[in-house]
N, C-alpha and C positions, 0 to 999 in steps of 0.2 A: 411924763403924762401917758403917753401911749403904753409905756412899759407896765406901766400900774394898770391900764384899762384890760391887758391883755392876762397881767396876772391874774386881775380877778375873774376874767372872765376863764382861766383855763380851772382857777381854784372852784369855782361854780360849778363848771363841766365834771370835774374829778367828784365832788361833792354830790352829784345828779346820780352820777353812775354809782356811788355808793348806796345811796338810797333807794336804785332800783336792786333788790337781792335777786339771785340767780333763782328760777323754778326748783331747782334739786334742793335747794338750803330750805325749803318747807315741806319737802315730801318725804313720809316716812315711809318704810317698807316692810312687812311684816308677813310672816309664813311663807316664806320664800321657798319652793320646792320644784324639783324637775321628775318628772315620771320617766323612768329608763326603758326604753322597749326594747328586747335581745337585738341580738347582733349590728349590723349597721342602720338599722332603722333610725329615724328621727328620734330625737327626744321633746317634751312639751314643758317649757317653764311658766308657773304658775307665783302669783304674789298679789298681797293688798296693798295697797297705796292707798296714804292717807295725805291731806293735802292742807295744812295746817295754816296758810298763808291767804292772805287777803284778794291773791287775784288766782284765777284759774293755771293750771299748770297741764303741758301739753306732753307727754309722750311719745318720742317720735322713733325709739330702736333703742335697741341693745346689740353688747359685745362682749365677750367672753373667750380668754386664751384657751380655754378647756374646747371650744368647738369653731371650725372653720367658718361657719354661718351662723347669725343669729338673728332671727327675722321678726318681726311683729304679726302675727297673723290672727284672723277671728275667725270662728265653726259658727253657721247657723244654721238652722232649717229652710228648705226651700222646694217648694211642692212636697213634702212629707221626705225630701231627704237630705242629710246633713252633707253643708259644703263648707270648704276653706279657703280661705283666700288672703291675701296678703293687705294688710292693714298698713295706712300712712301714718296713723298715729290714734292715741286713745286720750282723751281727755278726761282731767281730774279737776272738777269743781272745787273751788276756795271754800274750804272749809267742809271739804267733802270726800267722798272715797270714791275709787273705782277698784276693779279688781282683774285680775289675768287669772282666769278660772275654766277648769273643766268644762267643755260646752258653751265656749266665749272667746273672748281674747286672752291668746296667749303666745308665749315665746317659742317659735319652731325652732329646732338646735340641731343642727346635722354636721355630723362630719367629727366626730369625738378627736382630740388630739392624744386623747389617753384613755385606757381601759377605766371606767368610770362603773363601782358598786353602791348598792345602798349603803347609806352612811356616808358618802363622803361630800364635799361641800364644794361647788364649782362657785369658782367667783365671777360674777355678771357685774357689766355697768350698763346701768339704765342711762338713756341721752334724750333730753327733753330739746325742746325746740329752741331756746333761747342760747343752746350751747352747752348748757351746766349739765353735770353727770352727777350719778348717784351709783356708788360701788357697794353690793350688795351680795352675801354669801347664800346660794342657793342649796338647798339639802337635796342630796339623790334618795328616792326614793323608788323602790319597785315597781313595775308595770300595773300592780294590780291595787296600788295607794289609791286612795281617795283623799 
């Protein structure tokens, strides 16, 4: 009897875990690109994120094998001056969108591991609060790209 009860409990826990899909399963990335700056200056990564899920998703960071450091940042105007600071997360509402775009949230990519040029694709792994990830190819564009 105890064995059967434990088996049912275990099966129920497995089912509950399967019913709760990872945040990244519901997020689509579109128009992912990197603004490449000259020399050793950091690059910025931008992407449009769409959440098709019934629950919000929370982007908490990113990583790339092509950069030693990849951080989530936010630019904002304060007292007429543009300021940039690290951001802990970016929320993507259920059935909604959020963007990493010039003048707002973006990825700060530092210390390129290889020489990059416009037209290259950089693999970036987006990380979500629940531990899930989403692999996205970011197209490298020149510094004057919009």
